[in-house]
C-alpha positions as CSV (number, residue, x, y, z in Angstrom):
1,M,11.5,1.3,18.4
2,K,9.8,0.4,15.1
3,K,10.8,1.8,11.7
4,I,9.5,1.3,8.1
5,Y,11.9,1.0,5.2
6,K,11.1,1.0,1.5
7,I,12.5,-2.0,-0.3
8,E,12.9,-3.4,-3.8
9,V,12.4,-7.1,-4.2
10,D,11.3,-9.1,-7.3
11,C,9.2,-11.9,-5.9
12,A,7.2,-12.9,-2.9
13,N,9.5,-15.8,-2.1
14,C,12.5,-13.5,-2.1
15,A,10.6,-11.2,0.3
16,N,10.1,-14.2,2.7
17,L,13.8,-15.0,2.6
18,M,14.6,-11.3,3.4
19,E,12.1,-11.4,6.3
20,D,13.8,-14.5,7.7
21,A,17.2,-13.0,7.3
22,A,16.2,-9.8,9.0
23,R,14.6,-11.6,11.9
24,K,17.8,-13.5,12.6
25,T,20.0,-10.3,12.6
26,S,21.4,-9.3,16.0
27,G,19.5,-6.3,17.4
28,V,16.2,-7.0,15.6
29,E,13.2,-7.9,17.8
30,A,10.9,-8.5,14.9
31,A,10.7,-8.0,11.1
32,T,8.0,-8.1,8.5
33,V,8.4,-7.7,4.8
34,N,5.4,-6.9,2.6
35,F,6.0,-7.8,-1.0
36,M,2.9,-6.0,-2.3
37,T,3.7,-2.7,-0.7
38,Q,7.5,-3.1,-1.0
39,K,8.0,-2.2,2.6
40,M,10.0,-3.7,5.5
41,I,8.9,-3.1,9.1
42,V,11.7,-3.6,11.6
43,E,11.3,-3.5,15.4
44,F,14.6,-3.0,17.1
45,K,15.7,-4.4,20.5
46,D,16.0,-1.8,23.3
47,G,19.3,0.2,23.2
48,Q,20.1,-0.8,19.6
49,E,21.2,1.9,17.1
50,P,18.8,1.4,14.0
51,K,21.3,2.6,11.4
52,A,24.0,0.1,12.6
53,V,21.5,-2.8,12.8
54,M,20.1,-2.0,9.4
55,Q,23.6,-2.2,7.8
56,D,23.7,-5.8,9.2
57,V,20.2,-6.5,8.0
58,L,21.1,-5.3,4.5
59,K,24.1,-7.6,4.4
60,A,22.0,-10.5,5.6
61,C,19.3,-9.8,3.0
62,K,22.0,-9.5,0.2
63,K,23.2,-13.0,1.0
64,V,19.7,-14.5,0.3
65,E,18.7,-12.1,-2.4
66,P,21.6,-10.3,-4.1
67,D,19.3,-8.0,-6.1
68,C,17.3,-6.6,-3.1
69,E,17.5,-3.0,-2.1
70,I,16.6,-1.4,1.2
71,E,16.4,2.4,1.4
72,L,18.2,3.2,4.7
């Protein structure tokens, strides 16, 4: 399952750090962050609950970029 989330991030480097953090999160198959459109596309592994996984993604992203926001 693939979902698109609106994000708020201040710079392209921060967006790259968020993308890496999201990709390493358990339950995430793939993740892409587009700084220009302020969107994150997350593909979840089969059988994963997107809401639960996205809570972990948000925590991981906050570690690398404390000011980031993801509209869940």
